[in-house]
C-alpha positions as CSV (number, residue, x, y, z in Angstrom):
1,M,57.2,48.1,209.5
2,S,60.3,49.8,208.5
3,G,59.5,52.9,210.0
4,A,58.7,51.1,213.4
5,R,62.6,49.7,213.3
6,T,63.7,53.1,212.9
7,D,62.2,54.5,215.9
8,R,63.3,51.9,217.9
9,A,67.0,51.8,216.6
10,A,66.6,56.2,217.0
11,A,65.5,55.3,220.4
12,T,67.8,53.0,221.2
13,R,70.9,55.1,219.8
14,A,69.7,57.7,222.1
15,D,69.9,55.8,225.2
16,A,73.6,55.0,224.5
17,T,74.5,58.6,224.4
18,R,72.4,59.9,227.5
19,P,74.1,60.4,230.4
20,T,74.8,57.9,232.9
21,V,76.2,57.6,236.5
22,I,77.0,54.1,238.0
23,C,74.9,52.6,240.9
24,V,76.3,49.7,243.0
25,F,74.5,47.4,244.7
26,A,77.3,45.1,246.5
27,V,80.4,44.1,246.8
28,T,81.7,40.2,246.5
29,D,84.6,38.3,246.1
30,T,82.3,35.6,244.1
31,P,80.9,37.3,241.2
32,P,78.0,35.8,239.7
33,P,77.9,34.5,236.4
34,D,76.4,36.9,233.3
35,E,73.4,34.7,233.1
36,V,72.1,35.0,235.9
37,L,72.5,39.3,235.7
38,S,71.2,39.1,232.1
39,V,67.7,38.0,233.8
40,T,67.9,40.5,236.8
41,P,65.8,43.9,236.6
42,G,68.0,46.3,238.0
43,H,66.2,50.9,238.4
44,D,63.8,51.4,235.7
45,G,65.1,52.8,232.8
46,G,68.9,51.6,233.5
47,G,71.0,49.0,231.6
48,P,71.4,45.4,232.3
49,L,73.0,44.7,235.2
50,R,77.1,43.7,235.3
51,V,80.2,43.2,237.0
52,L,82.7,45.1,237.9
53,A,86.2,43.8,238.2
54,A,88.3,45.6,241.2
55,G,91.1,44.2,241.9
56,P,90.4,40.9,243.9
57,L,86.8,41.8,244.9
58,H,83.6,42.3,242.5
59,L,80.9,45.3,242.0
60,V,78.0,44.3,240.7
61,V,76.3,47.7,239.1
62,Q,74.1,49.5,236.9
63,D,74.3,52.1,234.4
64,V,71.6,54.4,235.2
65,P,70.2,57.6,233.9
66,A,72.2,61.0,235.7
67,A,68.9,62.8,235.3
68,D,66.9,60.3,237.2
69,F,69.6,59.9,239.9
70,G,70.8,63.4,240.1
71,E,70.8,64.6,243.7
72,A,67.6,66.7,243.6
73,A,65.5,64.4,241.6
74,L,66.5,61.2,243.7
75,A,65.6,62.9,246.9
76,E,62.3,64.1,245.0
77,R,61.9,60.2,244.1
78,L,62.6,58.8,247.1
79,G,60.5,61.3,248.9
80,R,57.5,59.5,247.5
81,P,56.3,56.5,249.2
82,E,55.9,54.4,245.6
83,E,59.2,55.3,244.4
84,L,61.0,54.7,247.4
85,E,59.3,51.1,247.8
86,R,60.3,50.6,243.7
87,C,63.8,51.6,244.1
88,A,64.6,49.6,247.3
89,R,62.9,46.2,245.6
90,A,65.4,47.2,242.9
91,H,68.0,47.9,244.8
92,H,67.5,44.3,246.6
93,R,67.2,42.3,243.8
94,G,70.4,43.6,242.9
95,V,72.1,42.5,246.4
96,E,70.0,39.2,245.9
97,T,71.8,38.4,242.5
98,A,74.9,39.3,243.9
99,A,74.8,37.0,246.6
100,S,73.5,34.1,244.5
101,A,77.3,32.9,244.2
102,G,79.1,34.3,247.8
103,P,79.2,36.5,250.3
104,V,78.1,40.2,250.0
105,V,78.8,42.8,251.7
106,P,75.6,45.0,250.4
107,L,75.8,48.9,250.0
108,P,73.4,51.2,251.2
109,L,70.1,52.4,249.0
110,A,71.4,54.6,245.4
111,T,75.5,54.6,246.1
112,L,75.8,56.3,243.2
113,Y,79.8,57.2,241.0
114,L,80.6,59.3,237.9
115,D,81.5,56.2,236.4
116,D,83.6,52.8,236.7
117,G,87.0,54.3,237.9
118,N,85.5,56.0,240.9
119,A,83.7,53.3,241.9
120,V,86.7,50.9,241.6
121,R,89.0,53.5,243.9
122,A,86.0,54.0,246.4
123,V,86.1,50.2,247.1
124,T,89.9,49.2,246.7
125,A,90.4,52.2,249.5
126,R,88.3,50.3,251.6
127,E,89.9,46.5,250.2
128,T,91.0,45.2,253.7
129,S,88.1,46.0,255.6
130,L,85.3,44.5,252.9
131,H,87.3,41.2,252.7
132,A,87.1,40.8,256.2
133,L,83.7,41.6,256.3
134,L,82.9,38.9,253.7
135,D,85.2,36.6,255.4
136,R,83.1,37.4,258.6
137,L,79.3,36.5,256.9
138,R,80.6,33.4,254.5
139,D,78.3,30.7,255.0
140,R,76.2,32.6,257.5
141,T,72.8,34.4,257.4
142,E,70.5,36.6,259.1
143,W,67.8,35.7,261.0
144,A,65.1,38.3,262.5
145,V,63.5,37.4,266.0
146,K,60.4,39.5,266.7
147,V,59.0,39.3,270.5
148,H,55.2,40.9,271.2
149,G,53.7,41.4,274.6
150,P,50.3,41.9,276.1
151,G,48.0,45.0,274.8
152,T,47.1,47.3,277.6
153,A,43.7,46.6,277.0
154,A,43.8,43.4,278.4
155,A,45.7,44.4,281.4
156,S,43.7,47.2,282.2
157,A,40.4,44.9,282.1
158,A,42.2,42.9,284.1
159,A,42.5,45.2,286.9
160,A,39.4,47.2,286.8
161,G,36.3,45.0,286.7
162,A,32.9,47.2,287.4
163,E,33.6,51.0,288.3
164,P,33.0,51.8,291.7
165,A,30.5,54.8,292.4
166,D,32.6,57.1,294.5
167,G,35.6,59.0,293.7
168,R,37.9,57.7,296.4
169,S,37.1,54.0,295.0
170,Y,37.3,55.0,291.6
171,L,41.0,56.3,292.4
172,R,42.0,53.4,294.0
173,R,41.2,51.1,290.9
174,A,42.7,53.3,288.7
175,S,46.1,53.3,290.8
176,D,45.6,49.6,290.8
177,R,44.7,48.9,286.9
178,R,48.2,51.3,286.2
179,R,50.3,48.8,288.5
180,T,49.0,45.7,286.8
181,E,49.7,46.9,283.8
182,R,52.8,48.1,284.9
183,E,53.7,44.9,286.0
184,S,52.5,43.0,283.1
185,R,54.7,44.9,280.7
186,E,57.7,44.3,283.2
187,R,57.0,40.6,283.1
188,A,56.4,40.5,279.4
189,L,60.1,42.2,279.0
190,A,61.8,40.3,281.3
191,Q,60.7,36.7,278.7
192,A,61.7,38.6,275.7
193,H,65.1,39.4,277.6
194,A,65.1,35.7,278.1
195,V,64.0,35.1,274.6
196,D,67.2,37.1,273.5
197,R,69.7,35.5,276.0
198,E,69.1,32.2,274.7
199,L,69.0,32.6,271.1
200,R,72.3,34.0,271.3
201,G,73.8,31.3,272.3
202,Y,72.8,29.7,269.2
203,A,74.6,32.5,266.6
204,V,78.0,34.4,266.2
205,A,76.5,38.0,266.5
206,A,73.2,39.8,267.1
207,T,72.0,43.2,267.4
208,R,69.2,45.3,268.4
209,H,66.5,47.0,266.4
210,R,64.5,49.4,267.1
211,P,60.4,48.1,268.2
212,Q,58.8,48.9,265.1
213,G,55.4,50.3,265.5
214,E,52.1,49.5,264.9
215,Q,52.0,51.2,261.7
216,L,54.5,48.9,260.7
217,T,53.8,45.4,262.3
218,G,50.1,46.3,261.6
219,R,49.2,45.1,265.7
220,S,47.7,46.6,268.0
221,V,50.0,44.3,270.7
222,P,52.9,46.7,271.2
223,Q,56.5,44.8,270.2
224,L,59.2,44.7,272.7
225,L,62.0,43.0,270.8
226,N,63.3,43.2,267.7
227,V,66.6,41.2,267.1
228,A,68.3,40.4,264.0
229,Y,70.7,37.4,264.7
230,L,74.1,35.6,262.3
231,V,74.1,32.3,262.1
232,D,76.2,29.8,260.7
233,D,74.4,28.2,258.5
234,G,75.3,24.8,259.8
235,R,73.6,25.7,262.9
236,R,70.1,26.7,261.1
237,D,68.8,23.8,261.8
238,E,69.4,23.9,265.6
239,F,68.1,27.7,265.8
240,V,65.0,27.1,263.8
241,R,64.1,24.9,266.6
242,A,65.3,26.9,270.0
243,V,63.2,29.6,268.4
244,G,60.2,27.3,267.9
245,E,60.3,25.7,271.6
246,L,60.6,29.5,272.8
247,A,57.8,30.0,270.8
248,R,56.0,27.2,272.8
249,D,57.3,27.6,275.9
250,A,54.5,27.7,278.8
251,R,56.8,30.2,280.9
252,L,56.9,32.5,277.9
253,S,53.1,32.9,278.3
254,A,53.2,36.9,278.3
255,V,54.6,36.9,275.1
256,E,54.4,36.2,271.1
257,V,58.0,34.8,269.8
258,T,57.8,35.4,265.9
259,M,61.1,34.3,263.5
260,S,61.8,35.5,259.7
261,G,64.6,34.3,257.3
262,P,67.2,33.5,256.6
263,W,68.0,36.4,255.5
264,I,71.5,38.4,253.4
265,P,72.9,39.8,256.5
266,Y,72.1,43.4,256.1
267,S,72.7,44.1,259.8
268,F,76.0,42.7,259.6
269,A,77.4,44.0,256.7
270,R,79.3,47.3,258.6
271,S,83.2,47.9,259.0
272,D,82.4,48.6,262.9
273,E,81.0,45.2,263.1
274,V,84.3,43.6,262.2
275,E,86.1,45.9,264.5
276,C,83.8,45.1,267.5
277,A,84.0,40.9,266.5
278,A,88.0,41.6,266.9
279,Q,87.8,43.0,270.2
280,Q,85.1,40.4,271.5
281,E,87.9,37.7,270.4
282,A,90.8,39.2,272.0
283,G,89.0,39.7,275.2
284,A,88.0,36.2,275.1
């Protein structure tokens, strides 16, 4: 038994002397309590999550092994799907923990610094824009709305009917089928944009993401619209109700509307978002 204790102690001492770098998950002005940080696992092989003060701002960070997070080692790990997912989940846990007490600005995956001093200097250099971001995101959350349209198979079947025997009739049918598919997609796109216009009335801001392909959605029906909305928490019920009404609206029968959230506002935690919002308010 004493031998086992000695081995564990030696391993602890070895970990303590192993070179580390600082991984930063998020910036906040309302740091989470230590008891929340202590129960949140970060990246494998790293130390416990902790708060690092940077003037009036605070960083949620973790000491991680330099050997595992060096440029070459990290690039190799993130090139493997299972490792990328593991790192992304750890990063999101850190951001969620930072957000447990107030608004956060999530930093990109694997934001690394050599030591605490470098991390603090990097944040204080952006203090003004970070404060503006935190104020903008306070008491607001992100909601994702996706709109899917009809598959081409359904449109083709509607126009195809029984295949004609002669070549001229076949070409005419093929042309009719392509026109039907095009008209069906245009109708679905118009309805998707109508959904977006309606929901922007309930949001502080909205941003369109690239529609996801079948590999990500797991669906053969094309995704026409993929939008993130920044919504005041006080209008959450209004927004959710509006999405539900749009999803049931018979006039939007060509599309399917789905929603997920609330999420940490990753899509709006950028300095250019603040500048754009300020310009819009000035123009208004």
